[in-house]
KOLBAMAR-632149 format. One record per atom (N, C-alpha, C): residue in three letters; z, x, y. Coordinates in steps of 0.02 Angstrom, whole numbers, plus 50000, padded with zeros to 5 digits. Layout:
KOLBAMAR-632149
ALAZXY/...
***
This chain:
KOLBAMAR-632149
UNK546955080456287/UNK546735074256319/UNK547095073256384/UNK546755071556437/UNK547075070356502/UNK547475063956500/UNK547925063256546/UNK548295057056552/UNK547845051756581/UNK548055045656582/UNK547645040056606/UNK547455041156679/UNK546845039856693/UNK546605040356762/UNK546415033456784/UNK546905029356797/UNK546795022256810/UNK546405021056874/UNK546545025056925/UNK546195023956988/UNK545455025056980/UNK545275030256940/UNK544565031756930/UNK544215026056894/UNK544535023656841/UNK544215018356802/UNK544165011956843/UNK544675010456882/UNK544645004356923/UNK544065004756972/UNK543975010757002/UNK543415011557049/UNK542755010957012/UNK542715013856952/UNK542105013556913/UNK541925006356896/UNK542405002656872/UNK542274995756852/UNK542114991356912/UNK542434992856968/UNK542284989057029/UNK541574990257051/UNK541364996557047/UNK540674998157066/UNK540184994757020/UNK540374993756958/UNK539914990756909/UNK539814983356921/UNK540254980156964/UNK540184972956975/UNK539764971257036/UNK539534976457071/UNK539104975157129/UNK538464971657109/UNK538224967157150/UNK537604963557134/UNK537044966257176/UNK536424964557154/UNK535844967457187/UNK535564962957243/UNK535904957457257/UNK535634952857309/UNK535604956057377/UNK536034961057390/UNK536044964357455/UNK535444968857465/UNK535024969557414/UNK534464974057420/UNK533874970957456/UNK533914964557473/UNK533364961357509/UNK533034956157466/UNK532514953057492/UNK532184947657459/UNK531544949757423/UNK531364956057426/UNK530764958357392/UNK530914959057317/UNK530664954257277/UNK530824954157206/UNK530594960457171/UNK529984962957187/UNK529734968957155/UNK530174974957170/UNK530364975557234/UNK530794981257253/UNK531464980757217/UNK531724974557213/UNK532364973657179/UNK532314975557106/UNK531754973557074/UNK531664975057004/UNK531614982656993/UNK531214986057034/UNK531134993257027/UNK531804996857039/UNK532174994357088/UNK532814997557104/UNK533304996657047/UNK533314990557019/UNK533774989156964/UNK533584993256902/UNK532924993756890/UNK532694997556832/UNK532885004956839/UNK532815007556899/UNK533005014556911/UNK533745015556901/UNK534145010956926/UNK534875011456918/UNK535065011056845/UNK534735006456809/UNK534875005756738/UNK534705012156701/UNK534125015056716/UNK533905021156683/UNK534385026856696/UNK534655027256756/UNK535105032756773/UNK535765032456735/UNK535915026756704/UNK536545026156668/UNK536455027356593/UNK535855029256572/UNK535725030356501/UNK535955037256478/UNK536175037556415/UNK536365043856385/UNK535755046756350/UNK535595052956365/UNK535015056156334/UNK535205059956271/UNK535795063056269/UNK536005066756210/UNK536765066656204/UNK536995065956142/UNK537715066256128/UNK537815071156071/UNK538265076056082/UNK538385081156031/UNK539135082656025/UNK539325084855966/UNK539995087555956/UNK539955095055966/UNK540485097955993/UNK540485105156003/UNK540715108755939/UNK540505114855932/UNK540685118755873/UNK541435119555867/UNK541685118755805/UNK542395119755792/UNK542465121255717/UNK542475127655699/UNK542505129755630/UNK543135127355595/UNK543665126055633/UNK544285123655603/UNK544205116555577/UNK543755112855608/UNK543625105955586/UNK543095105855532/UNK542515108955546/UNK541955108955499/UNK541435113955522/UNK541155117555475/UNK540625122355492/UNK540015118555518/UNK539695121455568/UNK539075118755598/UNK539185111755627/UNK539775110455652/UNK539925103955681/UNK539455102155738/UNK539235107255775/UNK538795106055832/UNK538075104355811/UNK537945104355745/UNK537275102655721/UNK537225095255700/UNK537765091655702/UNK537745084655682/UNK537315080655730/UNK536845076955703/UNK536385073055745/UNK536665066055757/UNK536645064055820/UNK536875057355839/UNK536295053155864/UNK536265047055838/UNK535775042155860/UNK536045038455920/UNK535625037655971/UNK535815033956031/UNK535395027656034/UNK535705021856030/UNK535355015456031/UNK535575011656094/UNK535185012256148/UNK535385009056211/UNK535365001456207/UNK534924998656166/UNK534874991356161/UNK535514988356133/UNK535764991456080/UNK536384988956050/UNK537014992156080/UNK536904997256121/UNK537465000556154/UNK537915004256105/UNK537605008056059/UNK537995011856011/UNK537725018956006/UNK538175023555993/UNK538025030555979/UNK538375032355914/UNK538005034955864/UNK538315036055799/UNK537935041355760/UNK538275044455712/UNK537955049055665/UNK537775045055602/UNK537135044455587/UNK536915040555529/UNK537155043655464/UNK537155050255460/UNK537405053655400/UNK538135055455412/UNK538565052055376/UNK539285052955386/UNK539525059955371/UNK540065062055404/UNK540375068455391/UNK540725068255323/UNK540865073955293/UNK541185074055227/UNK541865070555227/UNK542035067855169/UNK542685064655159/UNK543245069355181/UNK543705066655221/UNK544285070555243/UNK544205074355308/UNK543615074155339/UNK543515077655403/UNK543975074855456/UNK544335079155491/UNK544795077055544/UNK544415075955609/UNK544395069755632/UNK544025068155693/UNK544495066155750/UNK545115068355746/UNK545605066355797/UNK545595070755859/UNK545285076655856/UNK545275081155914/UNK544585084455918/UNK544095080855942/UNK543415083455946/UNK543195084056018/UNK542885089756034/UNK542585090656100/UNK541865088356098/UNK541645084956151/UNK540965082256152/UNK540585084856212/UNK539925084956205/UNK539475086656261/UNK538995080856269/UNK538965078056329/UNK538545072256342/UNK538045073956396/UNK537405072556383/UNK536885073656433/UNK536605066856453/UNK536535065756518/UNK536315059256543/UNK535585059456565/UNK535285053656569/UNK534575053056586/UNK534445055356657/UNK534915054056701/UNK534825055956771/UNK535515057056803/UNK535525057156868/UNK536165057956904/UNK536565051456898/UNK537195052056878/UNK537615046256867/UNK538155045856920/UNK538445039956925/UNK538995039056972/UNK539665040656941/UNK539715040056876/UNK540345041556842/UNK540285039956768/UNK540735042856728/UNK540755041656656/UNK541475041756634/UNK541685036356602/UNK542375035956577/UNK542365035156501/UNK542795038856467/UNK542885038156395/UNK543535034456383/UNK543485028956346/UNK544055024556334/UNK544215024556260/UNK544825026756242/UNK545045026856172/UNK545575021456162/UNK545485017256113/UNK545985012156097/UNK546125012256022/UNK546755011556004/UNK546955011255934/UNK546875017855897/UNK546815023455932/UNK546735029955899/UNK547395032455872/UNK547355036955825/UNK547955039555793/UNK548385043655841/UNK548065048055880/UNK548435052355925/UNK548445049655996/UNK547915046556018/UNK547875044056087/UNK547705036556084/UNK548225032656074/UNK548125025556059/UNK547755021856114/UNK547965022756175/UNK547635019356231/UNK547565024256289/UNK547005027656291/UNK546905032956340/UNK546205032356370/UNK546175033256436/UNK545535033256472/UNK545505039456516/UNK544925042856515/UNK544875048656559/UNK544175049456586/UNK544125053056641/UNK543495054356675/UNK543145060056640/UNK542575058656608/UNK542225063856570/UNK541995069556615/UNK541745067956675/UNK541455073156718/UNK541975078256742/UNK542595075956749/UNK543115080656772/UNK543555083156715/UNK543435080456654/UNK543865082456598/UNK543435083856536/UNK542885087556545/UNK542425088756490/UNK542735092856434/UNK543265096356448/UNK543585100456396/UNK544185097056364/UNK544255090656377/UNK544775086856343/UNK544495084156277/UNK544885084556224/UNK544665082156158/UNK544705074556156/UNK544295071756112/UNK544265064556103/UNK544495062856033/UNK544905057756027/UNK545155055455962/UNK544715049755937/UNK544325051155885/UNK543855046155859/UNK544135042255800/UNK544795042555789/UNK545085038855734/UNK545145031455750/UNK545085029655814/UNK545095022655834/UNK544425020655863/UNK544445016055910/UNK543825013755942/UNK543725017556007/UNK543125020256016/UNK542975024256075/UNK542375021256110/UNK542435020356176/UNK541885017856217/UNK541735022856273/UNK541095023456288/UNK540865027556344/UNK540565022856395/UNK540865022656455/UNK540625018256509/UNK540295022556563/UNK539655021556573/UNK539265025656619/UNK539025021356677/UNK539175023556738/UNK538955020056799/UNK538365023656830/UNK537885019856856/UNK537315022756890/UNK537545026156954/UNK537105030356982/UNK537285034257040/UNK537495030057099/UNK537155024257109/UNK537315020057167/UNK537855014957152/UNK538105014957090/UNK538655010457073/UNK538445003257060/UNK537795001957056/UNK537574994957047/UNK537494993056974/UNK537544997856929/UNK537424996256858/UNK537885000456815/UNK538114997456759/UNK538525001156711/UNK538264999956641/UNK538345004856599/UNK538145004256530/UNK538735006156485/UNK538885001656438/UNK539445002656392/UNK539175004456323/UNK539365010356298/UNK539175012456231/UNK539805012856188/UNK539745010256127/UNK540275011756078/UNK540065018056042/UNK540515022956039/UNK540365029456008/UNK540755030055942/UNK540385031355889/UNK540695031855823/UNK540525038455790/UNK541025041855764/UNK540925047755722/UNK541095045555651/UNK540565044155612/UNK540665041555545/UNK540875046955496/UNK541355045355454/UNK541605049855402/UNK541605046055337/UNK541355049255284/UNK541365045955219/UNK542075044155199/UNK542155037955175/UNK542805035655150/UNK542875037055076/UNK542325038255042/UNK542335040354972/UNK541815045854964/UNK541865049554909/UNK541365054654897/UNK540695051254881/UNK540165053054916/UNK539525049554905/UNK539245050454835/UNK539465055754799/UNK539195056854732/UNK539615053454678/UNK540115049454698/UNK540515045954648/UNK540135040054620/UNK540295038254559/UNK539985032454526/UNK540525027254514/UNK540395021254537/UNK540865015754528/UNK540665011954465/UNK541135011554417/UNK541015008154353/UNK541405001554351/UNK541084996454324/UNK541434990054316/UNK541074985854264/UNK541424980854239/UNK541104976054194/UNK540664971554236/UNK540024971054219/UNK539554966954257/UNK539574959754233/UNK539514958754167/UNK539554952054139/UNK539644952554064/UNK539814946854032/UNK539874946553959/UNK539214944553929/UNK539044947553872/UNK538424945953838/UNK538344938353830/UNK537784935553851/UNK537674928253844/UNK537434926353774/UNK537734929353723/UNK537564927953653/UNK538204926453616/UNK538164922053566/UNK538754920053528/UNK538774923453460/UNK539384925353440/UNK539504928153373/UNK539024933853356/UNK538954938553402/UNK538514944253391/UNK538844949253344/UNK538464951553295/UNK538704956553247/UNK538424963453263/UNK537804963653287/UNK537484970053305/UNK536914968453353/UNK536744973253396/UNK536184972253442/UNK535904978953463/UNK535274978753486/UNK534944984653513/UNK534444982153565/UNK534354986053618/UNK533924983953673/UNK533374989053684/UNK532784986553702/UNK532214990953716/UNK531894988753782/UNK531644993653819/UNK531294992253882/UNK530544991853868/UNK530224986653892/UNK529504985953883/UNK529214982653946/UNK528684985453971/UNK528394983254035/UNK528934983654088/UNK529064978054122/UNK529554978054177/UNK530184974054160/UNK530314973254095/UNK530914969554076/UNK531194972354011/UNK531694968953983/UNK532044971453924/UNK532054966153870/UNK532044968553808/UNK532084964053749/UNK532654966453706/UNK533074961753685/UNK533634963353642/UNK533554959853574/UNK533624963753521/UNK533634961053454/UNK534364960853431/UNK534594954953412/UNK535294954253393/UNK535364950753326/UNK535864952853288/UNK536054949253228/UNK536684945253244/UNK536664938853235/UNK537234934553248/UNK537474931453183/UNK538004927653187/UNK538274924453127/UNK537794919453097/UNK537324916853138/UNK536854911853113/UNK536154914453102/UNK536034920853113/UNK535374923653103/UNK535174928553157/UNK534534929853163/UNK534284934753212/UNK534034931253275/UNK534134934653331/UNK533964931953397/UNK533574937253435/UNK533054935053470/UNK532694939253517/UNK532834936653587/UNK533044941053632/UNK533204939053701/UNK532804943353749/UNK532504940253799/UNK532164943853852/UNK532554942953917/UNK532574948153958/UNK532994947954018/UNK532824953954062/UNK533154954354120/UNK533054960154164/UNK533674964654164/UNK534164963054122/UNK534774966854111/UNK535264966454169/UNK535014965654230/UNK535454965654289/UNK535844959154296/UNK535624953754263/UNK535974947354267/UNK536074944554197/UNK536484939454192/UNK536614936354127/UNK536124930754111/UNK535594930154150/UNK535084925054138/UNK534604927454084/UNK534784926454021/UNK534384928653965/UNK534014922753934/UNK533394923853914/UNK533024918853876/UNK533054920853802/UNK533354916653761/UNK533464918353691/UNK533074913753644/UNK532854916553589/UNK532504912753537/UNK532734915153469/UNK532874910353425/UNK533034912153356/UNK532384913953320/UNK532414919253280/UNK531814921353244/UNK531984922253170/UNK531494920653129/UNK531564921753057/UNK531134927753038/UNK531454933053017/UNK531094939253001/UNK530954939552927/UNK530364942052908/UNK530184942552837/UNK530494948752804/UNK530984951752835/UNK531304957752809/UNK531984958252841/UNK532414962452815/UNK533074963652844/UNK533024969852889/UNK533104968952955/UNK532994974653000/UNK533614979253005/UNK533484985553019/UNK534004990253039/UNK534044989653115/UNK534514985853139/UNK534544984253211/UNK534554990553253/UNK534904995753230/UNK534975001853269/UNK534315005553279/UNK533805003753241/UNK533165007253247/UNK532685003953296/UNK532874998253324/UNK532444994353369/UNK532234998553429/UNK531574998653444/UNK531315002653499/UNK530664999653523/UNK530405002453578/UNK529784999853607/UNK529345005553632/UNK528685004553625/UNK528205008753659/UNK527995005053722/UNK527455007253754/UNK527245003853815/UNK527024996653802/UNK526774995253741/UNK526464988753730/UNK526684985253666/UNK527194987753632/UNK527394984453569/UNK528124986053554/UNK528414981953510/UNK529094983053485/UNK529054985453413/UNK529554989553394/UNK529564992253326/UNK530274991853299/UNK530324991253233/UNK530974991453200/UNK530854993353127/UNK531354996453096/UNK531324998153026/UNK531664992752984/UNK531394991452926/UNK531734987252877/UNK532234991552840/UNK532694988252805/UNK533204991952769/UNK532894997052721/UNK532314995552693/UNK531995000252648/UNK531595005752682/UNK531585005752749/UNK531235010952786/UNK530535009052810/UNK530305003052791/UNK529635000852812/UNK529624999752888/UNK529105002252921/UNK529045001552994/UNK528654995153010/UNK528954990953052/UNK528634984653073/UNK528504984953148/UNK527974981353167/UNK527754981153237/UNK527674973853260/UNK527864972653323/UNK527774965953353/UNK527394966753418/UNK526864962653426/UNK526474962653488/UNK526614956653532/UNK527094952453512/UNK527264946553551/UNK528014946153567/UNK528294952053580/UNK528994952853601/UNK529484950053549/UNK529344951553486/UNK529824950353434/UNK529784943753398/UNK529304939453415/UNK529254932953383/UNK528944933453313/UNK528444937753306/UNK528134938953241/UNK528074946453230/UNK528084948453166/UNK528084955453149/UNK527584956953093/UNK527264962753099/UNK526784964953049/UNK526974971853022/UNK526884972652956/UNK527014979052925/UNK526474984052946/UNK526674990252957/UNK526194995452978/UNK525964999752920/UNK526284999052863/UNK526125003352806/UNK526475010052807/UNK526895011152858/UNK527275017352864/UNK527975016452836/UNK528235021752806/UNK528935021752783/UNK529295027752814/UNK529785026252855/UNK530135031352893/UNK530885031152877/UNK531225036452898/UNK531955036552893/UNK532295034952959/UNK531925035853014/UNK532215034653081/UNK531675033653132/UNK531815029653182/UNK531395029153242/UNK531745033053297/UNK531395037853325/UNK531685041853379/UNK531625038053445/UNK531045035053458/UNK530955031253520/UNK530225030553538/UNK530085026553588/UNK529405025553611/UNK529175030853659/UNK528535032653654/UNK528225037553699/UNK527525034953716/UNK527425033053778/UNK526785030153800/UNK526585024453753/UNK525995024853721/UNK525745019353681/UNK525925020053607/UNK526395024353589/UNK526565025253519/UNK527325026153512/UNK527535026153449/UNK528245026953435/UNK528325033253392/UNK528865037053405/UNK529005043253370/UNK529555042153319/UNK529515045653263/UNK530025044653212/UNK530075050553164/UNK530445049353110/UNK530545054353058/UNK530405051252990/UNK530115055252947/UNK530015053152878/UNK530325058552833/UNK530385056952769/UNK530675061852723/UNK530315061552656/UNK530145067452631/UNK529855067952564/UNK530155073952529/UNK529845076052475/UNK530115081652436/UNK530135088152475/UNK529755088452529/UNK529745094552570/UNK530265094352626/UNK530575088652635/UNK531085088052687/UNK530885083152741/UNK531235083552799/UNK531105078952854/UNK530495081352895/UNK530125076352920/UNK529525077952959/UNK529465073453020/UNK529155076153072/UNK528995072153131/UNK528395067753115/UNK528445061353133/UNK527885056753123/UNK527795052553186/UNK527195049653193/UNK527045045453251/UNK526615039553229/UNK526685033953265/UNK526265028153251/UNK526125024353317/UNK525495022453329/UNK524895024653295/UNK524805032153305/UNK524625035653254/UNK524565042953258/UNK523945044853299/UNK524015049553346/UNK523435051853384/UNK522925055153338/UNK522315055553360/UNK521785058753320/UNK521975065853302/UNK521915067553239/UNK522065074353216/UNK522795075753203/UNK523235070753213/UNK523955071953204/UNK524115072453129/UNK524545077253112/UNK524795078053045/UNK525555078553047/UNK525915075053002/UNK526645075853000/UNK526825083152993/UNK527345085253027/UNK527545092353024/UNK528305092753017/UNK528525097952985/UNK529235098852970/UNK529655099553034/UNK530245096753032/UNK530685097253090/UNK531035103953090/UNK531275106053148/UNK531685112053154/UNK532365110753122/UNK532685116053098/UNK533335115153065/UNK533865112653112/UNK533765113553178/UNK534245111153228/UNK534065104253255/UNK533555101053226/UNK533355094453250/UNK533755089153214/UNK534055084453250/UNK534465079353218/UNK534045074253179/UNK534335071553127/UNK533985066553087/UNK534285059553094/UNK534855059153128/UNK535175052653140/UNK535685053453197/UNK535905047853224/UNK536445048053274/UNK536265050953341/UNK535615052153353/UNK535415054953418/UNK535415049553471/UNK535405051653534/UNK535385046853589/UNK534705043253591/UNK534655038153632/UNK534005035053642/UNK533545040253676/UNK532905039553666/UNK532415043953698/UNK532295041553769/UNK532375045953818/UNK532305043853888/UNK531775048053922/UNK531475045353975/UNK530995049054014/UNK531315054754050/UNK530965060354054/UNK531235066254087/UNK530695069554129/UNK530335065554166/UNK529775068054205/UNK530005072354263/UNK529745078354269/UNK529895082654324/UNK529355082254378/UNK529505084954436/UNK529035084454493/UNK528385088054479/UNK528395093254435/UNK527795097154424/UNK527485095854355/UNK527755090954319/UNK527485089454253/UNK526835085454259/UNK526335087354220/UNK525695083754222/UNK525635078854165/UNK526075079154116/UNK526085074354061/UNK526775071254058/UNK526815065454024/UNK527465062154015/UNK527935066653975/UNK528555066753996/UNK529075070653961/UNK529615065853937/UNK529915067453881/UNK530455063453854/UNK531005068053829/UNK531625065353826/UNK532195069453808/UNK532675065353765/UNK533005068653718/UNK533555065553681/UNK534095070753669/UNK534695068553653/UNK535265073253648/UNK535705071453589/UNK536045076553564/UNK536555075653513/UNK536275073153446/UNK536725070653405/UNK536535067953340/UNK536815071953282/UNK536595070053222/UNK536825073353161/UNK536235076953128/UNK536365083053105/UNK535865086953070/UNK535805084452998/UNK535335087352962/UNK535215085252893/UNK535825086452849/UNK536255091252867/UNK536855092652827/UNK537455088352849/UNK537345083852898/UNK537875079252919/UNK538295081652977/UNK538205087852998/UNK538605090453054/UNK538305088053121/UNK538745087153169/UNK538515085153236/UNK538245091153274/UNK537785089853319/UNK537455095253356/UNK537505094053432/UNK537535099453471/UNK537515098853544/UNK536805099453572/UNK536305099853529/UNK535625101353551/UNK535335095753594/UNK534905097853640/UNK534505093253680/UNK533775094953668/UNK533375089953649/UNK532675091153633/UNK532215087453680/UNK531645090553694/UNK531145087453737/UNK530485086853702/UNK530085081853723/UNK529425080653694/UNK528925079853750/UNK528335083153744/UNK527845083153797/UNK527195079553779/UNK527205075853725/UNK526605072253704/UNK526275075553645/UNK526435081953632/UNK526145085553576/UNK526675089153534/UNK527175091953568/UNK527655096153533/UNK528375094553554/UNK528835095653506/UNK529545095353520/UNK529785102453537/UNK530235102853586/UNK530515109253605/UNK531265108753617/UNK531635113853598/UNK532345114153610/UNK532475115853683/UNK532775111253720/UNK532895112353791/UNK533545116053804/UNK534065114253769/UNK534715117153783/UNK534795123853749/UNK535205128053779/UNK535375134553751/UNK536015133753711/UNK535955133253645/UNK536545131953604/UNK537035137853601/UNK536815143553626/UNK537265149353628/UNK537635149953695/UNK537445145753742/UNK537745146053808/UNK538415142453809/UNK538845144553854/UNK539485141053863/UNK539375134453898/UNK538805133753931/UNK538655127753969/UNK538215123053927/UNK538525119953877/UNK538155115453834/UNK538595109353819/UNK538285104453788/UNK538645098453769/UNK539115099953710/UNK539635095953702/UNK540015096453639/UNK539585093653583/UNK539765095053522/UNK539385092553465/UNK539585085253452/UNK539165080653473/UNK539325073553466/UNK538705069653444/UNK538815063953415/UNK538285059553392/UNK538405052653421/UNK537875048453418/UNK537905041453442/UNK538125041153516/UNK537855045753556/UNK538035046353626/UNK537555042653671/UNK537745041853733/UNK537325038853785/UNK537015044453826/UNK536355044253834/UNK536005048853879/UNK535625044653930/UNK535725046053994/UNK535385042054045/UNK535195046554104/UNK534575046054128/UNK534385049654189/UNK534615045754250/UNK534885049254298/UNK535125045754358/UNK535035050254419/UNK535385048654471/UNK535335052354534/UNK536025054354557/UNK536075060354584/UNK536695062454616/UNK536535064754687/UNK537045065854726/UNK536935068154794/UNK537395074054809/UNK537155078554850/UNK537555083954876/UNK537535083754952/UNK538045086254983/UNK538085086055056/UNK537865092655085/UNK537335092555126/UNK537075098555158/UNK537485099755221/UNK537915104955220/UNK538365106155276/UNK538025109655334/UNK537395111455326/UNK537025114355382/UNK536635108955419/UNK536305104555380/UNK535905099255411/UNK536295092755417/UNK536895092455388/UNK537325086455390/UNK536965080255365/UNK536675080955306/UNK536365075255273/UNK536545075555199/UNK536525069855166/UNK536615069655094/UNK535925070055062/UNK535855074555014/UNK535215075754981/UNK535245073354909/UNK534755069454888/UNK534735066854820/UNK534385071654773/UNK534605071754711/UNK534265075754660/UNK534375072454592/UNK533915073954546/UNK533955071054479/UNK534525074054440/UNK534835069954398/UNK535375072254355/UNK535345068254290/UNK535545071354236/UNK535585067954171/UNK536315067554151/UNK536535061754129/UNK537235060654111/UNK537285059154037/UNK537805061754006/UNK537975060353937/UNK538685057553934/UNK538765052053898/UNK539415048753892/UNK539485046053821/UNK540105044553802/UNK540235041253739/UNK540075045453679/UNK540045042253620/UNK539895045653559/UNK540515047953522/UNK540405050953463/UNK540955053353421/UNK540795060353397/UNK541325064153382/UNK541215070853354/UNK541215070653278/UNK541185076453247/UNK541145076753174/UNK541745073853138/UNK542305073353173/UNK542915070553143/UNK542975063053157/UNK542475060253191/UNK542495053153206/UNK542895051453268/UNK543115056553305/UNK543505055353367/UNK543025053753424/UNK543205048853464/UNK542775046653518/UNK542795051653577/UNK542205052953604/UNK542145057053663/UNK542295052853724/UNK542765054853765/UNK542925051253826/UNK542695054853889/UNK542365060553880/UNK542125064353937/UNK541435062153960/UNK541245064254019/UNK540575063154046/UNK540305069954066/UNK539675071254047/UNK539375077754059/UNK538725076854098/UNK538565081754139/UNK537965081154181/UNK537545087454178/UNK536895086454187/UNK536425092054190/UNK535955090854248/UNK535845095854287/UNK535375095254344/UNK534745099454333/UNK534655101954271/UNK534065106154257/UNK533715103954192/UNK533625097454186/UNK533255094654129/UNK533585096354062/UNK534245096254060/UNK534595096953997/UNK534695104053971/UNK534505108954012/UNK534585115953989/UNK535315117953986/UNK535685116454039/UNK536405117854040/UNK536775111554060/UNK537405111254039/UNK537815105254050/UNK538505107254074/UNK538795103254116/UNK539475104354140/UNK539855097754138/UNK540515098154142/UNK540915092154148/UNK540745088754214/UNK540595082354212/UNK540435078754273/UNK541065078254316/UNK540955077654381/UNK541515076854427/UNK541945070854406/UNK542585071254420/UNK543045065854400/UNK542835059254430/UNK542515059454488/UNK542305053254522/UNK541685050154490/UNK541375053654442/UNK540785050954408/UNK540935048654337/UNK541505050454311/UNK541655049054241/UNK541775041654228/UNK541575039554169/UNK541715032754147/UNK542465031854136/UNK542745026254158/UNK543445024954142/UNK543545024654066/UNK544155026254044/UNK544285026853973/UNK544135020353936/UNK544235014553969/UNK544125008153935/UNK543385006953920/UNK542945010553956/UNK542225010053944/UNK541955015953904/UNK542285021653911/UNK542005027953884/UNK542025028153808/UNK542505024853777/UNK542575025353705/UNK542085020753669/UNK541445022353677/UNK540915018553644/UNK540485023253603/UNK540265020853546/UNK539795024653505/UNK539185020153492/UNK538585023153496/UNK537985019353483/UNK537775014753539/UNK538035015653599/UNK537835011453655/UNK537205014253687/UNK536895010353730/UNK536295012453766/UNK536415011553841/UNK536015015153880/UNK536055014553953/UNK535355014453982/UNK535265010254032/UNK534615009654066/UNK534745009554141/UNK534275012354179/UNK534325012054252/UNK533875006454276/UNK534175001754311/UNK533814995754333/UNK533884995154409/UNK533344993154441/UNK533374991954513/UNK533664984954524/UNK534284984754547/UNK534624978454560/UNK534694977354635/UNK534944971654653/UNK534994969854724/UNK535724969654745/UNK535874972854801/UNK536534972754831/UNK536494969254898/UNK537074966554919/UNK537134963954987/UNK537834965555011/UNK537994963355071/UNK538634965255101/UNK539234962255065/UNK539104957355021/UNK539654954254983/UNK539714957254914/UNK539264961754895/UNK539294964854829/UNK539904969254822/UNK540184969854762/UNK540764974354753/UNK540574981454772/UNK541044984754806/UNK540964991754826/UNK540364992754873/UNK540204987754913/UNK539654988554961/UNK539944988655031/UNK540184994355055/UNK540494994755122/UNK539984993455176/UNK540204990855232/UNK539754989555288/UNK539594995955325/UNK538984996255351/UNK538785001755393/UNK538484999055457/UNK538445003055509/UNK538155000955571/UNK537405000355561/UNK537124994555569/UNK536414993555558/UNK536194986855586/UNK535544985955590/UNK535284979355606/UNK535454974755548/UNK535434968155559/UNK535584963555504/UNK535134964855444/UNK535454966355387/UNK535104967355325/UNK535434962755274/UNK535044958355244/UNK535344953555197/UNK535434956555128/UNK534974960955106/UNK535044963955040/UNK534614970255037/UNK534754974354986/UNK534364980454977/UNK534384982454904/UNK533894986454883/UNK533834988254813/UNK534264994354797/UNK534564994254738/UNK535014999554716/UNK534855001254644/UNK534765007654628/UNK534675009854559/UNK535355009854525/UNK535425005654475/UNK536065004554442/UNK536015006054367/UNK536535009354340/UNK536575010554269/UNK536875004454235/UNK536555002054182/UNK536844996654142/UNK536924999254070/UNK537544998854046/UNK537715000953978/UNK537794994653935/UNK537454994553878/UNK537464988653836/UNK537554990653763/UNK537904986353725/UNK537984987453654/UNK538494992853638/UNK538464995153576/UNK538935000253554/UNK539564997253524/UNK539955001653493/UNK540574999653460/UNK541145003553491/UNK541705000253503/UNK542275003553535/UNK542715007153483/UNK543255010153507/UNK543685014053463/UNK544015009953410/UNK544085003453422/UNK544394998953373/UNK543884996553321/UNK543254998553330/UNK542734996453283/UNK542414989853300/UNK542574987153358/UNK542294980653379/UNK541674981653422/UNK541204977053416/UNK540604977253456/UNK540774976353530/UNK540484980453572/UNK540574979753644/UNK540174973753669/UNK540524968653693/UNK540184962553716/UNK540104962353792/UNK540284967753825/UNK540214968053898/UNK539604972053917/UNK539264970053969/UNK538744974154000/UNK539084977854058/UNK539084984454055/UNK539464988554102/UNK538984991254155/UNK539204991054216/UNK538784993054273/UNK539074999254306/UNK538635003954321/UNK538835009954358/UNK538355011354415/UNK538605012454475/UNK538165013454532/UNK538435018954576/UNK537985023254600/UNK538165028654645/UNK538415025754711/UNK538985028054734/UNK539275025354795/UNK538795025754854/UNK538415031254858/UNK537945032154913/UNK537445026354916/UNK537245023754858/UNK536755018454855/UNK537015011854882/UNK537685010954879/UNK537965004554899/UNK538035003754974/UNK537945009255011/UNK537975008755084/UNK537375004755110/UNK537515000155154/UNK536974996255184/UNK536505000955221/UNK535845000355208/UNK535375004955241/UNK535405004555317/UNK535335010455347/UNK535325010855420/UNK534625009655445/UNK534555005255495/UNK533885003655520/UNK533865004255596/
***
């Protein structure tokens, strides 16, 4: 970096204070002259020069130039930890200019430094503080001030921030289960005074609750929903259906051992007879016959059934993970359903598989990777597994992820894992809900943008379950990808 060139800057600023009244009384000529001068002070392109010691492909970073707001910035931030204290820049102007000064204030290495860009193009710029580019038109009648920012991620964009969102707005809850139906959620709870049905959007504590008198004793853990109805098993295995969101219930005439989950307009489950466990559905499609389950298919303790639609799938896909086999052992298997058949997705012989756990959380979400060639963050689907217990009853505190529809699994990055105080849950559920963030929301850092009051964020909400002490989890836990919390650039 050159030393201060005070005389140059003084001359530049003095030239910028000239007025256009000396140009004559012809208003049109004055306007055209001023417009030309203004145009000559515009920046056409701003680039960083290549420097492999700093970052590969540094010269490919794209910078947005906003002359109206007087800012130059990279919308896609550089990776966490990138050193921006000694960067060489290349600036191209709209036309012939009178001068250009780069002013650094509050920087780590060059706290208060100003230099002439045209005569010091090979001097590095320290972007750890505030940097301004002051451009004067060729005739000295106009100046343009740009603030130049080289944005760097302050956290890893693929990290997930976990926190307690709110406490369940129910009193003396003994057990609960939640199901998604239409565009909202319904929770069936057993409380000290009876059963309660609550409707809500999960993202807030504004729940509408109603006490209900059921003509049977429900197995709360079996509560599930299809596209248009709610289902639950009675203690004796009888399957009940509700078409009015849990206020009234009708027997279906079916007797099952478990409800696996809802799929389109029907619910999937398991039955058992002298031949063993079988796959069953209600209402059963035309021609459907119960069929024996695979020996590796779990009969209890499996995760909730979640959508697993791929970009090339032509039918709805669903997935579940873990659980207990008929002999009581826990399994690492991941199973998928395509509307007609169940298939084993995971390779149980591979080293890249889940641990053998039951009562786990399975949730589809989004992760991001940083493209170091295009300098953008790219989103992709990911499936996360958390919580649950192993065959010895020990709680799983790890988080696992799959980016290939459950075929292989790896330990999730440390920045994505659930904190230990949340991770020790068994039998919990997770849903992805579109919630609203604003600049005052927790973990919502400000970004350079036009005024934006709020924006939508896909957020994981974990509800229910039992902790390591055997107590019901009364907190609704929120997890959100850090990348989503950034205020959108406009």
